[in-house]
N, C-alpha and C positions, 0 to 999 in steps of 0.2 A: 698180797705180800704183807708180812707183819709190819714192815716199814718202821721198826722201832729204833732206828739209828739214822742219822743224816746221810751217811754213805749209802745205805739201802734205799732211802728215798731218792737220792740222786740217780742211782743205778736204775731203779724202777722207772723213773720219769724219762731217762735217756732211752731205755728200751721202748717205752710206750710212744715216745716221740718218733722213733724210727718206724713204728707201725702206723701212726696217725696220719702220716703223709701231709696233705694240705689241710687236714682238719685241725681244729683246736683241741687242746688237751685240758679237760675239765676234771678236777680232782676233789674228792671228798676224803679228808684225812681225819682220822680219829687217833689222837695220841694215846699211847699205852703206858700207863703208870705215871704217877706224880713225880717220882724220883727221876725218871728219864726225861720228863718234860722240863724239870728244873735244871738238869744238867745240860741237855741238848736242845732245848727249845729254840734258842736263837739260831743255831745251825740248822735245825729242821725247817725253820721259816726261810732261811736262805736257800735250802735245797728245793723247797716248794716253788721257788721263783722260776723253775724250769717249766712250770705249767702255764697255761693261759688264764685260768681262773681257778680259785681254790675256795672250798668251804672247809673250815676247820671246826670239827665238833669238839665237845668237851672230852676230858680225859676218861678213858676206860680204866677204872681204878684198880683192878686186879691186885689183890693182896695188900693194898695200901688204903689209908684214909685220906680224904681231901686235906689240902694244906692251904691256908689263906694266901691269896695272891698267886697261886699256881693253878692255871686252867689253860684250856686251849687258846684263850685270848693272848697268852704269853707268846704263842707261836704266830697267830694271825696278825698280831700287831707289828711283826717284823717281816712279814712276807712283802717283798718289794714289787707288788703288782697293784694295778688299779682295781682289779676285780678280785677281791678277797673278803670273805665274811667269816666272822666267828659266829657259829650257830650252836648254842648249848641245848636247844630244844630238838630232841630226836626227830619228831614228826615234821619239822621244818627243814631239815638238812637237805632232803631231796628237792624241795620246792625251788631252791636257788638254782640247782643244776638244771632242773626242768625248764626254768625260765630262760637260762642262758643257752641251752643246747640247740644246735642247728644240725641239719643233715651233714654228715661227714666228720662231725666231732667225735672224739673218744672220751668216754667217761670212765674214770678209774677210781675205785675205792681203795684206800690204803689204811692199814691199821691192824693190830692184833686183837682188837675187841670184836664187837658185834656189827661193825660197819659193813661187813660182807653181806649182811641181810638186806642192805639197801640196793644191791645190784639188781636182783629180780624185780624189785619194786620200781626202779628207774626204767628198766627195759619194758616192763608192762605199761607204764605211763607213756613212754615214748612211742610204743607201738600203737597206742590208742589215739594218738594225734591224727 
């Protein structure tokens, strides 16, 4: 899912929760665009609270330039969960989920950027355990 609006995040997580059953819901979220993060960041963080653990990546910039003070941390800082991490380093985003994941958990990537590339990487690493 592009998950570029808090309502979409909430709907995605509600649907995922219905499929996850007894498993936990682990999310890697990549915000899309500085302007959307600035406007909806707090609401996105609130919507992500429907997960059990969250990794927030940095913003996929698409058509915009970075803006001081606006990053994925704006979202991660307001997610009301104990297990939430802001991870701006691409190569480390999966390591958090791989550390947390247990059999029966569902891992979901959300975002309109290149976060979808992490899915196969995560599946491969989990299968190798």
